[in-house]
Residue frames as qw, qx, qy, qz and C-alpha x, y, z in Angstrom:
[[0.087, 0.190, 0.957, -0.203, 12.16, 22.05, -1.07],
 [0.237, -0.371, -0.566, -0.697, 8.69, 22.13, -2.63],
 [0.425, -0.193, 0.348, -0.813, 5.75, 23.34, -0.53],
 [0.190, 0.135, 0.961, -0.148, 3.65, 20.48, 0.80],
 [0.319, -0.232, -0.559, -0.729, 0.48, 19.96, -1.19],
 [0.707, -0.524, -0.301, -0.368, -1.23, 18.30, 1.77],
 [0.199, 0.331, -0.725, 0.570, -0.16, 18.14, 5.42],
 [0.702, -0.512, -0.409, -0.279, -2.04, 16.13, 8.05],
 [0.156, 0.393, -0.616, 0.665, -1.28, 16.87, 11.68],
 [0.169, 0.009, 0.790, -0.589, -2.82, 14.74, 14.45],
 [0.518, -0.037, -0.388, -0.761, -5.80, 13.92, 12.25],
 [0.084, 0.075, 0.933, -0.343, -8.39, 12.02, 14.27],
 [0.547, -0.111, -0.291, -0.777, -12.00, 10.95, 13.59],
 [0.266, -0.045, 0.873, -0.406, -14.27, 8.95, 15.89],
 [0.532, -0.149, -0.583, -0.596, -17.12, 6.66, 14.94],
 [0.763, -0.493, -0.327, -0.260, -19.46, 5.90, 17.88],
 [0.547, -0.790, 0.263, -0.088, -16.74, 6.82, 20.32],
 [0.852, -0.162, 0.365, 0.340, -14.15, 4.56, 18.68],
 [0.008, -0.716, 0.376, 0.588, -11.25, 6.14, 16.68],
 [0.840, 0.492, 0.227, -0.011, -11.59, 5.34, 12.99],
 [0.649, 0.475, -0.192, 0.562, -8.37, 7.23, 12.35],
 [0.566, -0.807, -0.106, 0.133, -6.15, 8.57, 15.13],
 [0.375, -0.795, 0.297, 0.373, -3.18, 10.95, 15.24],
 [0.783, 0.408, 0.311, 0.352, -2.32, 10.71, 11.56],
 [0.127, -0.853, 0.222, 0.456, 0.74, 12.80, 10.56],
 [0.661, 0.076, 0.502, 0.553, 2.21, 13.07, 7.09],
 [0.256, 0.774, -0.034, -0.578, 2.76, 15.51, 4.24],
 [0.721, 0.343, 0.530, 0.285, 2.99, 15.19, 0.47],
 [0.089, -0.576, 0.260, 0.770, 4.88, 17.26, -2.12],
 [0.629, 0.567, -0.115, -0.518, 4.01, 17.80, -5.78],
 [0.598, 0.466, -0.617, -0.210, 4.38, 14.68, -7.89],
 [0.070, -0.298, 0.899, -0.314, 4.72, 12.35, -4.90],
 [0.732, -0.186, -0.488, -0.437, 2.59, 9.20, -4.68],
 [0.222, -0.302, 0.767, -0.521, 1.80, 7.96, -1.19],
 [0.614, -0.175, -0.690, -0.341, 0.05, 4.60, -0.81],
 [0.479, -0.353, 0.513, -0.619, -1.97, 3.88, 2.30],
 [0.584, 0.107, -0.789, -0.157, -1.86, 0.12, 2.84],
 [0.261, -0.193, 0.726, -0.607, -3.73, -1.87, 5.44],
 [0.033, 0.255, 0.966, 0.031, -6.43, -4.50, 6.09],
 [0.234, -0.563, -0.535, -0.585, -10.13, -3.83, 5.59],
 [0.518, -0.754, -0.393, -0.093, -11.60, -1.62, 8.27],
 [0.656, -0.240, -0.230, 0.677, -8.34, -0.03, 9.39],
 [0.084, -0.813, -0.220, 0.533, -9.41, 3.54, 8.43],
 [0.427, -0.039, 0.484, 0.763, -7.95, 3.99, 4.96],
 [0.082, 0.597, 0.585, 0.543, -11.12, 5.27, 3.24],
 [0.314, -0.860, -0.365, 0.169, -12.05, 7.39, 6.25],
 [0.456, -0.492, 0.150, 0.726, -8.69, 9.13, 5.94],
 [0.245, 0.227, 0.553, 0.763, -9.36, 9.93, 2.25],
 [0.117, -0.760, -0.582, -0.266, -12.82, 11.26, 3.08],
 [0.403, -0.775, -0.185, 0.450, -11.33, 13.56, 5.70],
 [0.379, -0.260, 0.342, 0.820, -8.76, 14.94, 3.23],
 [0.115, 0.381, 0.642, 0.656, -11.44, 15.40, 0.55],
 [0.180, -0.075, 0.208, -0.958, -13.66, 17.23, 3.03],
 [0.541, -0.283, -0.642, -0.464, -16.57, 14.72, 3.00],
 [0.674, -0.539, -0.487, 0.134, -16.22, 14.16, 6.79],
 [0.163, -0.897, 0.174, -0.373, -15.35, 16.47, 9.70],
 [0.468, 0.309, -0.667, 0.491, -12.34, 16.14, 12.00],
 [0.655, -0.687, -0.311, -0.054, -12.69, 15.45, 15.70],
 [0.534, -0.747, 0.193, 0.347, -9.08, 16.47, 16.33],
 [0.634, -0.094, 0.449, 0.622, -6.11, 17.72, 14.38],
 [0.267, 0.754, -0.067, -0.596, -5.62, 19.81, 11.21],
 [0.704, 0.285, 0.519, 0.391, -5.40, 19.25, 7.46],
 [0.004, 0.739, -0.166, -0.653, -3.57, 21.85, 5.34],
 [0.716, 0.468, 0.443, 0.267, -3.79, 22.09, 1.54],
 [0.501, 0.570, 0.072, 0.648, -1.05, 24.12, -0.18],
 [0.311, 0.126, -0.390, 0.857, -0.31, 25.75, 3.14],
 [0.390, -0.307, 0.009, -0.868, -3.86, 26.86, 3.88],
 [0.275, 0.000, 0.838, -0.471, -6.01, 25.39, 6.67],
 [0.420, -0.082, -0.658, -0.619, -8.70, 23.15, 5.16],
 [0.720, -0.438, -0.483, -0.239, -9.93, 21.23, 8.21],
 [0.146, 0.223, -0.689, 0.674, -9.80, 21.60, 11.96],
 [0.101, -0.455, -0.828, 0.310, -12.30, 21.39, 14.82],
 [0.091, 0.685, 0.317, -0.650, -13.35, 24.97, 13.98],
 [0.265, 0.582, -0.374, -0.672, -12.68, 25.17, 10.23],
 [0.619, 0.167, 0.761, 0.101, -14.09, 23.09, 7.39],
 [0.212, 0.446, -0.422, -0.760, -13.52, 23.98, 3.76],
 [0.820, 0.289, 0.304, -0.390, -16.19, 22.36, 1.59],
 [0.755, 0.005, 0.573, 0.319, -15.08, 19.64, -0.88],
 [0.553, 0.715, 0.336, 0.266, -15.74, 21.85, -3.93],
 [0.013, 0.980, -0.171, 0.099, -13.32, 24.52, -2.62],
 [0.710, -0.548, 0.403, 0.181, -10.37, 22.16, -1.96],
 [0.482, 0.689, -0.480, -0.250, -9.14, 21.48, -5.51],
 [0.343, -0.293, 0.889, -0.079, -8.94, 17.81, -4.59],
 [0.687, 0.197, -0.445, -0.540, -10.02, 15.10, -7.03],
 [0.499, -0.238, 0.788, -0.272, -11.16, 11.65, -5.92],
 [0.559, 0.176, -0.683, -0.435, -11.54, 8.45, -7.93],
 [0.698, -0.260, 0.438, -0.503, -13.91, 6.05, -6.18],
 [0.395, -0.179, 0.899, 0.054, -13.78, 2.28, -6.15],
 [0.510, 0.481, 0.711, -0.061, -16.96, 2.07, -8.26],
 [0.351, 0.172, 0.415, 0.822, -15.84, 4.89, -10.63],
 [0.098, 0.643, 0.487, -0.582, -19.25, 6.64, -10.20],
 [0.074, -0.022, 0.534, 0.842, -19.72, 7.38, -13.91],
 [0.514, 0.346, 0.278, -0.734, -23.04, 8.71, -15.14],
 [0.510, 0.129, 0.825, 0.208, -24.52, 5.92, -17.27],
 [0.429, 0.773, 0.465, -0.048, -26.66, 8.31, -19.37],
 [0.069, 0.924, -0.223, -0.301, -23.67, 10.47, -20.30],
 [0.827, 0.495, -0.178, 0.198, -21.01, 9.88, -22.97],
 [0.753, -0.138, -0.148, 0.626, -17.30, 9.80, -22.23],
 [0.243, 0.411, 0.045, 0.878, -17.03, 13.46, -23.24],
 [0.424, -0.676, -0.204, -0.568, -20.01, 14.46, -21.10],
 [0.819, -0.477, -0.266, 0.176, -18.70, 12.53, -18.08],
 [0.640, -0.034, -0.092, 0.762, -15.28, 14.17, -18.31],
 [0.059, 0.495, 0.133, 0.857, -16.70, 17.63, -19.06],
 [0.571, -0.717, -0.338, -0.213, -18.94, 17.32, -15.93],
 [0.735, -0.420, -0.162, 0.507, -15.79, 17.25, -13.83],
 [0.419, 0.194, 0.123, 0.878, -14.35, 20.15, -15.81],
 [0.183, -0.666, -0.304, -0.656, -17.41, 22.34, -15.41],
 [0.660, -0.682, -0.315, 0.024, -17.48, 21.62, -11.70],
 [0.696, -0.418, -0.050, 0.582, -13.92, 22.73, -11.17],
 [0.330, -0.124, 0.239, 0.905, -13.40, 25.55, -13.66],
 [0.185, 0.799, 0.560, -0.116, -16.58, 27.60, -13.81],
 [0.057, 0.912, -0.017, -0.406, -16.31, 30.63, -16.04],
 [0.398, -0.297, 0.641, 0.585, -13.87, 29.13, -18.52],
 [0.482, 0.457, -0.264, -0.700, -14.72, 29.95, -22.11],
 [0.927, 0.179, 0.223, -0.244, -16.22, 27.09, -24.06],
 [0.670, 0.631, -0.384, 0.070, -13.20, 26.89, -26.33],
 [0.011, -0.594, 0.720, -0.358, -10.90, 26.49, -23.32],
 [0.732, -0.152, 0.533, -0.396, -13.13, 23.77, -21.83],
 [0.914, 0.384, 0.008, -0.131, -13.05, 21.88, -25.13],
 [0.441, 0.682, -0.548, 0.197, -9.31, 22.22, -25.34],
 [0.298, -0.467, 0.731, -0.399, -8.86, 20.83, -21.83],
 [0.878, 0.081, 0.319, -0.349, -11.30, 17.98, -22.63],
 [0.816, 0.529, -0.234, -0.002, -9.27, 17.00, -25.63],
 [0.175, 0.681, -0.634, 0.322, -6.03, 17.32, -23.70],
 [0.492, -0.356, 0.679, -0.413, -7.11, 15.11, -20.82],
 [0.925, 0.218, 0.191, -0.244, -8.67, 12.47, -23.07],
 [0.652, 0.621, -0.418, 0.122, -5.39, 12.32, -24.96],
 [0.131, -0.608, 0.678, -0.392, -3.52, 11.99, -21.64],
 [0.620, -0.155, 0.683, -0.353, -5.56, 8.94, -20.67],
 [0.006, -0.182, 0.860, 0.477, -5.53, 7.56, -24.23],
 [0.348, 0.470, 0.770, -0.255, -9.28, 7.78, -24.78],
 [0.229, 0.487, -0.233, -0.810, -9.26, 10.07, -27.83],
 [0.322, 0.089, -0.775, -0.536, -11.76, 8.80, -30.37],
 [0.271, -0.336, -0.900, 0.066, -14.12, 7.39, -27.75],
 [0.099, -0.030, 0.248, -0.963, -15.80, 10.68, -26.82],
 [0.577, -0.087, -0.213, -0.784, -19.26, 9.52, -27.92],
 [0.526, -0.080, -0.846, 0.029, -19.18, 6.12, -26.18],
 [0.616, -0.594, 0.023, -0.517, -21.32, 5.42, -23.12],
 [0.322, -0.568, 0.710, -0.262, -19.94, 3.71, -20.00],
 [0.849, 0.007, 0.482, -0.216, -21.67, 0.38, -20.78],
 [0.801, 0.595, -0.061, 0.014, -19.81, 0.30, -24.10],
 [0.163, 0.777, -0.562, 0.232, -16.41, 0.49, -22.40],
 [0.754, -0.008, -0.609, 0.248, -14.18, -2.10, -20.78],
 [0.611, -0.718, -0.264, 0.202, -13.46, -1.92, -17.06],
 [0.593, -0.225, 0.061, 0.770, -10.07, -0.40, -17.71],
 [0.147, 0.425, 0.338, 0.827, -11.56, 2.24, -20.06],
 [0.402, -0.784, -0.402, -0.249, -14.22, 3.13, -17.48],
 [0.650, -0.562, -0.159, 0.486, -11.47, 3.66, -14.95],
 [0.431, 0.032, 0.199, 0.880, -9.61, 5.99, -17.30],
 [0.093, -0.669, -0.415, -0.610, -12.79, 7.99, -17.83],
 [0.555, -0.774, -0.296, 0.066, -13.13, 8.38, -14.05],
 [0.625, -0.353, 0.025, 0.696, -9.48, 9.44, -13.82],
 [0.276, 0.342, 0.341, 0.831, -9.87, 11.90, -16.73],
 [0.282, -0.788, -0.403, -0.371, -12.94, 13.47, -15.05],
 [0.637, -0.682, -0.163, 0.319, -10.90, 13.87, -11.86],
 [0.575, -0.190, 0.177, 0.776, -7.86, 15.38, -13.64],
 [0.286, 0.662, 0.449, 0.528, -9.80, 17.73, -15.90],
 [0.192, -0.952, -0.178, -0.161, -10.16, 20.58, -13.36],
 [0.471, 0.538, -0.442, 0.541, -6.39, 20.41, -12.62],
 [0.698, -0.699, -0.114, -0.102, -6.67, 19.40, -8.93],
 [0.024, 0.780, -0.572, 0.252, -3.66, 19.97, -6.68],
 [0.287, -0.283, 0.878, -0.260, -4.22, 16.53, -5.11],
 [0.700, 0.036, -0.525, -0.482, -5.73, 13.24, -6.33],
 [0.487, -0.263, 0.723, -0.413, -7.16, 10.63, -4.01],
 [0.583, 0.154, -0.700, -0.382, -7.58, 7.04, -5.29],
 [0.614, -0.257, 0.543, -0.512, -9.78, 4.64, -3.28],
 [0.623, -0.008, 0.782, 0.023, -9.06, 1.00, -4.19],
 [0.436, 0.569, -0.213, -0.663, -9.13, 1.96, -7.90],
 [0.339, 0.372, -0.798, -0.332, -8.17, -1.47, -9.23],
 [0.393, -0.096, 0.824, -0.397, -10.31, -3.75, -7.07],
 [0.728, 0.389, 0.341, -0.450, -12.97, -4.38, -9.75],
 [0.547, 0.639, -0.469, -0.270, -10.45, -5.48, -12.40],
 [0.996, -0.045, -0.032, 0.072, -9.06, -8.95, -13.09],
 [0.716, -0.511, 0.196, 0.434, -5.43, -9.70, -12.31],
 [0.596, 0.212, 0.373, 0.679, -4.00, -8.95, -15.78],
 [0.080, 0.808, 0.306, 0.497, -5.99, -5.73, -16.18],
 [0.515, -0.842, -0.088, 0.132, -5.01, -4.60, -12.68],
 [0.676, -0.313, 0.246, 0.621, -1.33, -4.79, -13.53],
 [0.403, 0.442, 0.411, 0.688, -1.82, -2.97, -16.86],
 [0.119, -0.872, -0.302, -0.367, -3.96, -0.21, -15.38],
 [0.619, -0.697, -0.052, 0.357, -1.65, 0.24, -12.40],
 [0.565, -0.098, 0.294, 0.765, 1.14, 1.16, -14.82],
 [0.173, 0.610, 0.464, 0.619, -1.16, 3.38, -16.89],
 [0.335, -0.893, -0.285, -0.092, -2.44, 5.33, -13.91],
 [0.620, -0.569, 0.069, 0.536, 1.03, 5.83, -12.52],
 [0.480, 0.188, 0.386, 0.766, 2.21, 7.08, -15.92],
 [0.018, -0.770, -0.417, -0.482, -0.66, 9.60, -16.13],
 [0.481, -0.849, -0.184, 0.114, -0.16, 10.89, -12.58],
 [0.621, -0.422, 0.185, 0.634, 3.60, 11.31, -12.97],
 [0.397, 0.405, 0.423, 0.707, 3.26, 12.99, -16.37],
 [0.132, -0.809, -0.297, -0.489, 1.09, 15.62, -14.76],
 [0.305, 0.280, -0.523, 0.745, 3.28, 15.84, -11.64],
 [0.549, -0.532, -0.172, -0.621, 0.23, 15.37, -9.39],
 [0.131, -0.291, 0.797, -0.513, 0.48, 14.59, -5.66],
 [0.711, -0.130, -0.513, -0.464, -1.56, 11.45, -5.00],
 [0.391, -0.273, 0.757, -0.447, -2.80, 9.49, -2.03],
 [0.627, 0.141, -0.644, -0.415, -3.61, 5.94, -3.13],
 [0.607, -0.295, 0.564, -0.475, -5.51, 3.51, -0.86],
 [0.724, 0.211, -0.600, -0.266, -5.19, -0.21, -1.29],
 [0.787, -0.442, 0.387, -0.191, -5.04, -3.48, 0.66],
 [0.934, 0.316, 0.015, 0.166, -2.76, -5.04, -2.04],
 [0.571, -0.647, 0.257, 0.435, 0.90, -4.99, -1.10],
 [0.609, 0.137, 0.490, 0.608, 2.17, -5.45, -4.64],
 [0.199, 0.823, 0.370, 0.382, 0.16, -2.44, -5.89],
 [0.350, -0.932, -0.020, 0.095, 1.33, -0.26, -3.04],
 [0.627, -0.487, 0.370, 0.482, 4.99, -1.15, -3.44],
 [0.570, 0.328, 0.518, 0.547, 4.94, -0.91, -7.24],
 [0.171, 0.814, 0.365, 0.417, 3.32, 2.53, -7.50],
 [0.348, -0.926, -0.143, -0.015, 4.32, 4.54, -4.46],
 [0.333, 0.664, -0.415, 0.525, 7.26, 6.71, -3.53],
 [0.106, -0.271, 0.732, -0.615, 6.28, 6.11, 0.09],
 [0.562, -0.318, -0.710, -0.280, 3.93, 3.64, 1.75],
 [0.321, -0.371, 0.464, -0.738, 1.99, 4.19, 4.94],
 [0.404, -0.149, -0.903, -0.012, 0.93, 1.02, 6.81],
 [0.439, -0.385, 0.133, -0.801, -2.32, 1.50, 8.75],
 [0.425, -0.166, -0.877, 0.148, -3.52, -0.57, 11.67],
 [0.292, -0.636, -0.659, 0.274, -6.60, 0.13, 13.79],
 [0.034, 0.962, 0.265, 0.057, -6.80, 3.73, 12.59],
 [0.348, -0.833, 0.281, 0.325, -3.11, 4.58, 13.14],
 [0.625, 0.687, -0.370, 0.037, -0.15, 4.85, 10.80],
 [0.909, -0.367, 0.101, 0.172, 2.13, 2.05, 12.02],
 [0.557, -0.338, 0.381, 0.656, 4.97, 2.97, 9.66],
 [0.511, 0.841, 0.142, -0.106, 5.50, 5.36, 6.74],
 [0.400, -0.575, 0.544, 0.462, 8.62, 5.03, 4.60],
 [0.402, 0.484, -0.583, -0.514, 9.89, 4.09, 1.17],
 [0.951, 0.041, -0.129, -0.278, 8.86, 0.61, -0.11],
 [0.653, 0.398, -0.568, 0.304, 12.54, -0.44, 0.07],
 [0.026, -0.415, 0.613, -0.672, 12.92, 0.63, 3.69],
 [0.755, -0.185, 0.229, -0.586, 9.66, -1.02, 4.75],
 [0.929, 0.188, -0.304, -0.094, 10.75, -4.22, 3.08],
 [0.589, 0.355, -0.569, 0.452, 14.18, -4.19, 4.65],
 [0.185, 0.076, -0.629, 0.751, 13.38, -2.67, 8.03],
 [0.464, -0.586, -0.498, -0.439, 9.74, -3.19, 9.16],
 [0.047, -0.476, 0.492, -0.728, 9.27, -1.68, 12.61],
 [0.618, -0.159, 0.529, -0.560, 6.80, -4.26, 13.94],
 [0.304, 0.027, 0.946, 0.114, 5.73, -7.84, 13.42],
 [0.476, 0.638, 0.501, -0.340, 2.40, -6.52, 12.10],
 [0.317, 0.791, -0.279, -0.442, 4.12, -4.54, 9.34],
 [0.085, -0.416, 0.869, 0.252, 6.36, -7.48, 8.52],
 [0.399, 0.234, 0.884, -0.067, 3.49, -9.96, 8.34],
 [0.456, 0.723, 0.366, -0.366, 1.28, -7.64, 6.31],
 [0.327, 0.843, -0.265, -0.336, 3.93, -6.46, 3.82],
 [0.115, 0.566, -0.805, -0.140, 6.38, -9.33, 3.51],
 [0.907, -0.003, -0.372, -0.198, 6.21, -13.04, 2.77],
 [0.179, 0.494, -0.717, 0.457, 7.77, -13.98, 6.09],
 [0.766, -0.412, -0.491, -0.038, 7.50, -16.28, 9.08],
 [0.229, -0.774, 0.394, -0.440, 8.65, -15.84, 12.66],
 [0.753, 0.057, -0.611, 0.237, 11.03, -18.10, 14.57],
 [0.565, -0.793, 0.002, -0.226, 10.79, -18.04, 18.37],
 [0.758, 0.146, -0.408, 0.487, 13.88, -17.93, 20.52],
 [0.496, -0.827, -0.136, 0.228, 15.79, -16.22, 23.37],
 [0.323, 0.867, -0.260, 0.277, 18.38, -13.44, 23.08],
 [0.820, -0.508, 0.134, 0.225, 21.77, -14.53, 24.40],
 [0.504, -0.532, 0.387, 0.560, 25.11, -12.83, 23.86],
 [0.116, 0.522, -0.434, -0.726, 24.40, -11.38, 20.42],
 [0.228, -0.001, -0.859, -0.459, 22.47, -14.32, 18.99],
 [0.717, -0.133, 0.128, -0.672, 19.02, -15.75, 19.26],
 [0.148, -0.177, 0.971, -0.056, 18.97, -19.31, 20.51],
 [0.717, 0.157, -0.115, -0.669, 16.38, -21.19, 18.46],
 [0.874, -0.062, 0.453, -0.165, 15.42, -24.81, 17.96],
 [0.866, 0.452, 0.101, 0.190, 17.41, -24.92, 14.72],
 [0.698, 0.155, -0.101, 0.691, 20.55, -23.15, 15.98],
 [0.287, -0.688, -0.176, 0.643, 22.01, -19.88, 17.24],
 [0.439, 0.627, 0.416, 0.491, 21.33, -17.04, 14.82],
 [0.279, -0.145, -0.115, 0.942, 22.74, -13.49, 14.76],
 [0.038, 0.776, 0.624, 0.090, 20.19, -10.69, 15.00],
 [0.120, 0.142, -0.072, 0.980, 19.57, -6.97, 14.90],
 [0.103, 0.435, 0.685, -0.575, 16.73, -5.33, 16.79],
 [0.064, 0.441, 0.631, 0.636, 13.56, -4.39, 14.94],
 [0.324, -0.749, -0.343, -0.466, 11.63, -2.64, 17.72],
 [0.386, -0.829, 0.217, -0.342, 13.81, -1.26, 20.49],
 [0.032, -0.575, 0.779, -0.247, 16.30, -2.62, 22.98],
 [0.896, -0.097, -0.384, -0.202, 16.26, -6.38, 23.37],
 [0.425, -0.680, 0.528, -0.281, 17.44, -7.48, 26.82],
 [0.232, 0.340, -0.911, 0.019, 19.55, -10.55, 27.39],
 [0.094, 0.099, 0.944, -0.300, 17.44, -13.64, 28.04],
 [0.473, 0.341, 0.249, -0.773, 14.26, -12.05, 26.66],
 [0.583, 0.341, 0.732, 0.088, 11.88, -13.88, 24.35],
 [0.149, 0.538, -0.290, -0.777, 12.09, -12.67, 20.78],
 [0.760, 0.478, 0.431, -0.092, 10.64, -13.40, 17.34],
 [0.301, -0.375, 0.546, 0.686, 13.08, -13.61, 14.42],
 [0.617, 0.613, 0.049, -0.491, 11.73, -12.49, 11.05],
 [0.491, -0.176, 0.774, 0.358, 12.49, -15.19, 8.50],
 [0.551, 0.564, -0.170, -0.591, 12.05, -14.60, 4.76],
 [0.963, 0.195, 0.126, -0.136, 11.86, -17.48, 2.27],
 [0.709, 0.582, -0.313, 0.246, 15.44, -17.02, 1.04],
 [0.289, -0.803, 0.434, -0.289, 17.05, -16.82, 4.52],
 [0.650, -0.373, 0.658, -0.071, 17.75, -20.55, 4.85],
 [0.418, 0.361, -0.762, -0.338, 19.22, -23.29, 2.70],
 [0.869, -0.130, 0.263, -0.398, 17.31, -26.54, 2.91],
 [0.231, 0.524, -0.814, -0.095, 19.72, -29.54, 2.89],
 [0.903, -0.102, -0.309, -0.282, 18.62, -33.12, 2.70],
 [0.067, 0.481, -0.765, 0.423, 19.92, -34.94, 5.78],
 [0.654, -0.241, -0.693, -0.182, 18.72, -38.32, 7.05],
 [0.480, -0.314, -0.611, 0.546, 19.64, -37.18, 10.59],
 [0.005, -0.334, -0.043, -0.942, 18.06, -33.74, 10.21],
 [0.035, 0.264, 0.722, -0.639, 15.68, -32.49, 12.88],
 [0.424, 0.417, 0.129, -0.793, 13.22, -30.92, 10.44],
 [0.457, 0.247, 0.839, 0.162, 10.92, -32.49, 7.84],
 [0.139, 0.036, -0.451, -0.881, 9.60, -31.39, 4.42],
 [0.397, 0.331, 0.675, -0.526, 5.85, -31.11, 4.78],
 [0.600, 0.665, 0.438, -0.077, 4.93, -29.95, 1.28],
 [0.378, -0.219, 0.444, 0.782, 6.44, -28.79, -1.99],
 [0.416, 0.787, 0.364, -0.272, 4.95, -26.23, -4.36],
 [0.531, -0.001, 0.457, 0.714, 6.61, -26.01, -7.77],
 [0.211, 0.846, 0.282, -0.401, 6.11, -22.56, -9.36],
 [0.653, 0.742, 0.027, 0.145, 8.17, -22.71, -12.49],
 [0.406, 0.697, -0.364, 0.466, 11.24, -20.59, -11.73],
 [0.114, -0.456, 0.657, -0.590, 11.16, -21.43, -8.05],
 [0.615, -0.279, -0.734, -0.074, 10.07, -24.13, -5.62],
 [0.365, -0.569, 0.290, -0.677, 8.42, -23.27, -2.31],
 [0.552, -0.044, -0.812, 0.186, 9.00, -25.71, 0.54],
 [0.568, -0.651, 0.069, -0.498, 7.07, -25.90, 3.80],
 [0.507, 0.245, -0.735, 0.378, 9.49, -27.19, 6.46],
 [0.692, -0.643, -0.171, -0.279, 8.19, -28.45, 9.77],
 [0.162, 0.594, -0.634, 0.469, 10.63, -27.97, 12.65],
 [0.335, -0.030, -0.896, 0.289, 10.92, -30.17, 15.77],
 [0.163, 0.181, 0.548, -0.800, 8.42, -28.05, 17.74],
 [0.323, 0.571, 0.755, 0.006, 5.85, -28.35, 14.95],
 [0.140, 0.808, 0.014, -0.572, 6.33, -24.72, 13.84],
 [0.731, 0.425, 0.434, 0.312, 6.71, -24.26, 10.10],
 [0.126, -0.638, 0.263, 0.713, 8.89, -22.15, 7.81],
 [0.714, 0.666, 0.213, -0.041, 8.32, -21.34, 4.13],
 [0.432, -0.534, 0.489, 0.538, 11.59, -21.68, 2.20],
 [0.650, 0.710, -0.013, -0.269, 12.37, -20.95, -1.42],
 [0.613, -0.263, 0.576, 0.472, 14.70, -22.75, -3.78],
 [0.394, 0.719, -0.176, -0.545, 15.54, -21.25, -7.18],
 [0.198, 0.386, -0.850, -0.300, 16.95, -24.50, -8.55],
 [0.766, -0.099, -0.501, -0.391, 15.18, -27.78, -9.25],
 [0.504, -0.506, 0.546, -0.438, 14.61, -29.48, -5.90],
 [0.506, 0.159, -0.845, -0.067, 15.59, -33.07, -5.26],
 [0.172, -0.066, 0.739, -0.648, 13.51, -33.07, -2.09],
 [0.422, -0.315, -0.729, -0.437, 10.19, -34.81, -1.45],
 [0.575, -0.545, 0.087, -0.603, 7.53, -34.54, 1.26],
 [0.938, -0.340, -0.050, -0.052, 8.62, -36.52, 4.26],
 [0.709, 0.373, -0.312, 0.512, 12.36, -36.02, 3.69],
 [0.575, -0.720, -0.148, 0.359, 14.39, -35.08, 6.75],
 [0.459, 0.701, -0.006, 0.546, 16.40, -31.90, 6.29],
 [0.503, -0.463, -0.246, 0.688, 18.70, -29.46, 8.04],
 [0.180, 0.940, 0.225, 0.182, 18.25, -25.71, 7.79],
 [0.610, -0.266, -0.016, 0.747, 21.38, -23.55, 7.51],
 [0.083, 0.841, 0.120, -0.521, 21.51, -19.75, 7.14],
 [0.698, 0.609, 0.246, 0.285, 21.98, -18.61, 3.54],
 [0.367, 0.681, -0.200, 0.602, 24.26, -15.73, 4.70],
 [0.485, -0.155, -0.549, 0.663, 25.96, -14.30, 7.76],
 [0.134, -0.422, -0.068, -0.894, 23.66, -11.21, 7.77],
 [0.089, 0.110, 0.753, -0.643, 21.79, -10.74, 11.07],
 [0.144, -0.509, -0.765, -0.368, 18.08, -11.38, 11.06],
 [0.226, -0.449, 0.053, -0.863, 15.59, -8.84, 12.29],
 [0.338, -0.254, -0.847, 0.323, 14.46, -9.62, 15.81],
 [0.348, -0.546, -0.131, -0.751, 11.33, -8.27, 17.61],
 [0.155, -0.166, 0.754, -0.616, 10.56, -8.44, 21.27],
 [0.212, -0.301, -0.906, -0.209, 7.87, -11.04, 21.62],
 [0.171, -0.682, -0.685, 0.192, 4.45, -9.57, 22.38],
 [0.202, -0.361, -0.068, 0.908, 5.57, -5.94, 21.86],
 [0.315, 0.341, -0.161, -0.871, 3.36, -5.27, 18.83],
 [0.054, -0.116, -0.942, -0.311, 1.51, -8.44, 17.89]]
C-alpha cells in the first residue's frame, strides 16, 4: 500500500465563530484524484487553502508524505509543502510569456537547479501540456484553454507531491470545459500526481475522480467512488445534489413503502427504518414505466423531447411530481392520464423522513 501523500484528520477552521470546515477526515495516495463536490459556500475552497498552508487550522492535523504540516501548534509555510495550486482565475502574469510564467513556478520550487536543468524541465512540462511552440506568447494571445494549461504547467514544473485545483473549468464554455477536463486528467494521470479537485459540477466530479467527497455546511457528508455514491447515497442531500432524482413520500409497512401510486419494495439508505414510520423513497427517472391509461390516477404535466430520450413530468394525485424518462418515441401528450408501474423488482432506496433534509 502506497504511503498517503496527504492525510487530513479532524481538520477544522472557524470563521467568526462559525465552522467553515469541520472534522474533515480523508487521505490520498499517489496518482489518486479526489473531487470535493458541494454547493457554493460549503467550505470547499477553505479546505484547499488549509491543505496548501494559506490558512491556519483551529483543530485537527494535516500530514504531507507522513510529516506534520499543520496543527494548532505547527504550520509549515506554503513554499515548504511541495503543493501546487491552480486557481479559478489562473493568476498568470500578463507581462510574462508562456515560458516565463512556467519558469516562474520552476524557479520558486527548485532553487539551485542548474540553468540547463531548468530549461530541460521547462521543455518537458510544456510538451506534457501540449504547449510546445508557444513559449513566446503572452497570456492575452492565448485561448482560455491554453491559459489554463499554462497555469497547470507552472504548477507541475517544480514536481509537487500534491496538486490542488480550485474550480479550474468555471471560466470556460461548455464544449471547452469537457475538452479541458479530459486534458487535465490525462496530464495528472501521466505524471501520477495526487490531486484534490474542487467543483460544484456533478458531471466534472464524477468524470474525473477516483473518489468524490460531498461537502455540506463545512462537513464531508459522504466520500466514496462515483459509482457507489450514485448507487448508494447515504442521505437525501447527497442524492439530491448528485443524482437526477425525486422523492416519493410514504409509510414503511411489512417490507414495502405504501405510497399514493402503490406499495413499493425498499432498502434503507440511512439507518433502521421502523414499521409505520414516514419515509422518502428515492426515485430516478428510469425507475417507472409511464403507461397511458384513461382511468389512471396520474397526469402528464409536460413533455421535453431531447433527441434520444423524452423526459416526462408526471403529476400524481397529491400534486407531487415525478420526472420520468422514456428512451423510445412517446405517444403521450400533456393532459393524458397515466399509470406508473415499477420498471423492475429492485428495491428503491428509502430514507427516514426528516433525518438529513
